[in-house]
C-alpha positions, -999 to +999 in steps of 0.1 A: -552-525+022-526-535+056-546-535+082-584-557+093-612-524+088-614-539+126-592-523+137-587-491+117-626-482+130-609-489+171-580-474+163-600-443+144-633-444+153-641-462+180-655-430+199-685-422+171-715-430+160-724-464+142-724-466+112-689-453+103-692-434+077-661-437+054-658-422+019-640-432-005-619-418-033-613-427-071-594-400-078-560-387-069-546-416-048-525-404-020-491-426-033-472-407-005-493-418+025-505-450+014-495-479-005-517-489-042-525-522-040-514-532-076-535-568-074-560-589-061-530-613-059-511-587-041-533-590-013-539-630-009-499-636-011-503-604+018-529-627+038-513-660+035-477-649+044-496-632+075-513-667+084-475-682+077-461-653+103-490-664+129-483-701+125-443-700+127-454-682+160-475-704+176-466-741+161-432-732+143-450-731+112-459-771+112-494-769+111-491-742+081-465-766+060-484-799+063-515-781+048-524-785+009-519-759-017-561-768-018-565-760+018-547-727+016-560-719-010-598-728+008-589-704+036-582-679+010-618-679-009-634-688+023-625-654+035-631-639+000-662-650-003-677-645+026-678-681+036-675-690+074-675-727+074-655-732+043-629-709+062-632-721+096-627-756+089-593-749+080-585-726+100-597-747+127-561-766+126-545-731+133-560-729+160-551-760+178-526-767+201-515-801+221-533-802+255-498-805+276-493-776+261-521-756+280-513-732+250-494-719+217-454-713+215-460-679+209-494-656+207-490-640+176-503-602+184-494-565+174-504-535+195-512-504+181-512-471+193-525-435+180-501-419+198-470-432+186-452-431+154-447-467+158-467-486+134-474-510+161-450-531+185-446-569+179-428-595+199-418-626+214-443-638+242-459-667+258-489-678+268-477-694+297-459-681+325-428-705+336-448-712+364-475-729+344-500-699+352-519-683+320-504-650+312-532-621+306-540-592+290-527-569+317-494-597+318-488-589+280-495-547+283-473-549+313-443-564+297-448-550+269-464-512+267-462-508+303-478-469+296-511-487+283-523-495+315-530-476+349-504-458+365-497-463+403-524-435+412-554-460+396-564-434+369-571-448+334-555-429+308-563-455+279-586-483+265-576-513+254-596-522+219-602-555+203-631-560+177-650-534+189-648-546+228-626-537+261-610-568+276-607-578+310-572-576+316-571-605+333-581-624+305-557-650+298-545-639+265-544-676+253-582-677+258-584-643+237-559-651+209-579-688+200-613-667+200-610-629+193-578-634+167-581-619+131-586-639+105-549-634+098-542-657+132-529-621+148-544-608+181-547-567+168-549-551+200-552-514+199-544-485+225-564-452+220-564-423+247-597-428+270-623-405+261-630-377+283-667-365+285 
């Protein structure tokens, strides 16, 4: 419930053939492994909490706090009913920033790895360096998760996946956040061991 399905695919099945076969069990829920979802309202509350957290990082919560309750409901209903135009009419406001700032205050991101016990890594990271240069995906990984990028010998041991693709490390982080964030406005980045054939 807490992870987007695309993220789960990147983490657990990106090397498998499509379509991805999922087995759904209706008995013997694994209470000790998974949180049981109590209601549809709990999913909506979790989604809105993530949206608010992302906006706090990007805009100090100014955008989401200026929205009306009906705008929050439109975001949720657009997502729930698979109505892109309805969702994006409101979400567009959350993806804007003043031109003079060259980007968000901080990038809302989470890095997931299958090789660690830690559920994810999340830290404050600005999209623009002190000298005005745009930070890249590679800059983020060097600072937050250096084991994800190639060591000195140049042999890459990991793949960095977002939405089933492996973006170039030179891609500006601001662009990735604007164009590849999930509906919760977070950039969910998967680091998985590189497949050896």
